[in-house]
N, C-alpha and C positions, 0 to 999 in steps of 0.2 A: 229793658231791664238795666242797661248801662246808665241811662239817664236817671232812673230811680235809685240806683246804687249811689250815684254821685250826690243826688239830693238828700237821700237818707243819711249819708255820711256827714253832710254839711248841716242839715236841719233836724235830723232825727225822724223816726217813722211818723210820729203824730204831728210833726211840724211841716209835713208835706201833704199836699192834696193831690188827688187824681188829676185835677185841672193843671197843676204845676208840672206834673209828669208829662202830660200830653202837650202842654205848651212848650216844654223844653225840647221835645222831639219833633214838633211840627205835625203831630198826628191828631186824630180826633178821639173823643171819649169812646166813640163806637169802636175805633181801632183798639183802644186799650181793653175794652170789655170783650172784644173778640178773642183776645189772648188770655185774659185773666178775669175771673168772676168778681174780684175785689182786690183792694190794696192788700188785704190780709193774705190772699192767695199769692200775690206777688212776693210778699215776705217769705212765705213757705217755699216758693220756687227758688228764691235766692239761696236758701239753705239746702234745699233738696239737690240743687245742681252740684254743689261740692261734696256733699255726703254721698251722693250716688257715685260720683267719680271715684272717691277713695274706697268705697265699698266694692265696686266692680274690680278695681285693681287688687284689692285684698283677696277676692275670690279667685282671680287669675293666678296670683302667687300661690295661694293654697292648693290650687289644682295643677299647677305647673311643676312645682318642686317636691321632691320626696323628702329632702332634708328639712327639718324644722328650722335649722340655722338659716338656710337659704330662703325659706319662706319668710321668716321674720325680717331678715335683712331687706328683702324686696318690699315687704309691707311698709317698713319704716321709710325706705327711700321714696316710695309712692306717696306716703302720708305727708312727708316733708314737701314734696313737689306741689301738693295742693295749695300751699301757702304762696307759691309763685303764680300759679295758674288762676287762683280764685281769691286773692287777697282782699279785694273790695267786698266780695260776697261774705267772706268770713268776718271781716271787720264790722260790717253792717249787722250781720246776724248776731255777733256777740254783744253788740251794744243795743240791739233791738229785740232780741229773742223773747223777752218777757211779754211782748205784745202778740206772740203767736196764739192763735185760737186753739182751743183744746183739741179739736179734731186734727189740725195740722201738727200740733205738738206731739200727738200720739204717733203719727206717721214718721216724724223725724226721730222720735225716741226709739222706735222699732229699728230703724236703719242704724242709728248710733249704737244700739245694743248689739246688733248683728256684727258690726265692725269690732266693737270691744270684745265680743265673744270669739271672733276669729283670732284676735291677738292672744287672748287668754288660753284658748284651745291649743294654739301653736306652742305656747310656753309649756303647757301640760305635756304635749306630745314630745317636746324637746327633753323634758325631764324623763318621760317614759322610755325614750330610746337612748338615754344616757348622754345626750349632747349638752344639756343644761344642768346647772347645779341642782342637786336634790333638795337642798335646804330652802329653795325659793318658794315663796307663796306665789302661785300663778296669778291670782287675782290682784294682789298688791303690786306685783311686777308689771302686770298689764296696765293697771291704773296709773302707775308711775310713768310708763312709756307714753300713755295718752296725755297725761298732764304735762310732761316735759315738751313733747312735740307740739301740743296745742298752743302752748305759750308763744310759739314762733310768730304768730300773727301780730303780736305786740311790738316786736322789734325788727322783724325782717324787712329789708329794703333791697329792691332789685339793684340799686346803685351801690350797695355795700361792698366791703372788701372780699367777701366770699360769695360765690355763686350758689344757687339753690342746690346744685348737685354736690358741691363741696360741703355745704351744711348737712345735707343728707348723709354723706359719708362720715362726718364727724359724729352725728347722732348714732349711726350704726356702730362706729367704733366704741363710743362710750357705753352704749347699751350692751353690745355683745361682749365686751370685756367684763362686764359685771354679771352676766348670766351664763356664759359658757363654762362648762366644766374644764378644769385645768387638765391639760394633757400630761400624762406621766412619762 
């Protein structure tokens, strides 16, 4: 997968053949097809790897914390972390996702929707228990969080001034300051 990620980043999905992938790893086509049924499945696995990670972390936060504030803070921190752990996966996916076959696209959409819904449900819960502002649209706020954090893949560099944890804390601060109900 690492070799394919490197090649896809460099040449694009359609610019790379299975032969190039196996040549770059010193394996055989049989070895490739032992792990993946096709190059299309490989593209699916690239995205599934990071969406599965972030979804599992969101479920852990949802089931660990009682407070919607704590849940959302942890979901955001884990979401930001994915850009450090899986940056090549995410970059390749965003530049090549139009080539996902319909059956794989459906599987990915299902997981992305689950993640989005955990965020939106957490915002609703925060409003219901009076932790978050009443005037917020849970859907728009959730989509704003997704949009803001997803853009990290475009600019984040491990060698940058801020660590991924510091960036996660900045996002949490920005987001929570905008949605928490003011304490009287």
